[in-house]
C-alpha positions as CSV (number, residue, x, y, z in Angstrom):
1,M,63.1,-3.7,3.5
2,L,60.3,-2.2,5.5
3,M,62.5,0.8,6.3
4,C,62.9,1.5,2.6
5,I,59.3,1.6,1.7
6,P,58.3,4.9,3.4
7,A,61.5,6.6,2.2
8,C,61.1,5.3,-1.3
9,S,57.5,6.2,-1.6
10,Q,58.2,9.9,-0.8
11,R,61.0,10.5,-3.4
12,H,58.4,11.6,-6.0
13,E,56.8,14.0,-3.5
14,A,60.1,15.9,-2.9
15,A,61.1,15.9,-6.5
16,F,57.8,16.6,-8.3
17,G,58.5,20.3,-8.5
18,G,61.4,19.6,-10.8
19,L,59.1,18.3,-13.5
20,E,59.0,20.3,-16.7
21,Q,56.9,19.9,-20.0
22,G,58.9,18.3,-22.7
23,M,61.0,16.0,-20.4
24,T,61.6,12.5,-21.7
25,R,60.5,9.3,-19.9
26,D,64.1,8.7,-18.9
27,Q,64.5,12.2,-17.4
28,V,61.2,11.7,-15.4
29,R,62.4,8.3,-14.2
30,D,65.7,9.7,-13.1
31,L,64.0,12.6,-11.2
32,L,61.0,10.7,-9.7
33,G,61.9,7.1,-9.8
34,P,59.8,4.4,-11.3
35,P,56.0,5.1,-11.3
36,S,53.7,3.1,-9.1
37,T,51.3,2.5,-12.0
38,T,51.6,3.1,-15.8
39,Y,48.6,3.3,-18.1
40,Y,48.9,2.8,-21.9
41,A,46.2,3.3,-24.3
42,T,44.8,0.3,-26.1
43,E,43.2,0.9,-29.5
44,D,39.7,0.3,-28.0
45,L,40.3,3.0,-25.3
46,R,41.6,5.4,-27.9
47,V,38.3,5.0,-30.0
48,E,36.2,5.5,-26.8
49,A,38.2,8.6,-25.9
50,G,37.9,10.1,-29.4
51,G,41.4,9.2,-30.5
52,V,43.1,10.9,-27.6
53,Y,44.3,8.6,-24.8
54,P,48.0,9.5,-23.8
55,E,50.3,7.4,-21.7
56,R,50.0,8.2,-18.0
57,W,52.3,7.5,-15.1
58,Q,51.0,7.7,-11.6
59,Y,52.9,8.0,-8.3
60,G,51.7,7.4,-4.8
61,D,49.1,4.7,-5.7
62,N,47.6,2.5,-3.1
63,I,45.2,-0.5,-3.3
64,S,42.2,1.8,-3.6
65,T,43.6,4.1,-6.4
66,R,44.7,0.9,-8.3
67,A,41.2,-0.5,-8.1
68,T,39.8,2.8,-9.3
69,G,42.3,2.8,-12.2
70,A,41.3,-0.8,-13.2
71,M,37.7,0.2,-13.4
72,F,38.1,3.7,-14.9
73,P,41.5,3.6,-16.7
74,E,40.7,6.8,-18.7
75,S,41.0,9.0,-15.7
76,A,43.5,9.3,-12.9
77,P,42.3,9.2,-9.3
78,D,42.5,12.6,-7.5
79,R,44.8,11.1,-4.7
80,V,47.9,10.5,-6.9
81,W,50.6,12.4,-8.6
82,V,50.1,12.2,-12.4
83,V,52.5,12.6,-15.4
84,V,51.0,12.5,-18.9
85,F,53.2,11.8,-21.9
86,E,52.4,12.5,-25.5
87,D,55.0,11.3,-28.2
88,G,57.3,10.2,-25.4
89,R,57.6,13.6,-23.6
90,V,55.8,15.2,-20.7
91,A,52.7,16.9,-21.9
92,S,51.2,17.7,-18.5
93,F,51.4,16.8,-14.8
94,R,49.6,17.4,-11.6
95,E,49.9,16.8,-7.8
96,P,47.1,15.1,-5.9
97,R,43.9,17.1,-5.6
98,P,42.5,17.6,-2.1
99,A,39.0,16.1,-1.4
100,D,36.2,18.7,-1.2
101,D,34.5,16.9,1.5
102,P,36.9,14.2,3.0
103,W,35.3,11.3,4.6
104,R,35.4,11.1,8.3
105,G,34.7,8.1,10.3
106,D,33.7,9.9,13.4
107,K,30.6,11.5,11.9
């Protein structure tokens, strides 16, 4: 089981370039595998966001990014791959964004 975890976690990295706007959830799942985290809009969050709060799938989450998502569900952490769906189809997607000033423990 431990041998599968690193291999499984990288499937989305290699296949992310195959994403296209308009793909269905099933097509994305077939391409990337299941998301590490899925966010759905609640009615309260839709109101707070001005009526726009699409479904979001994230890939490559860890404990830190899941904690960030729990505190701030309206925005995806920079360290994950993101796929946004509107009306059941891919509306947008992005790869992780590099940190402008990465933390270094030796400073």
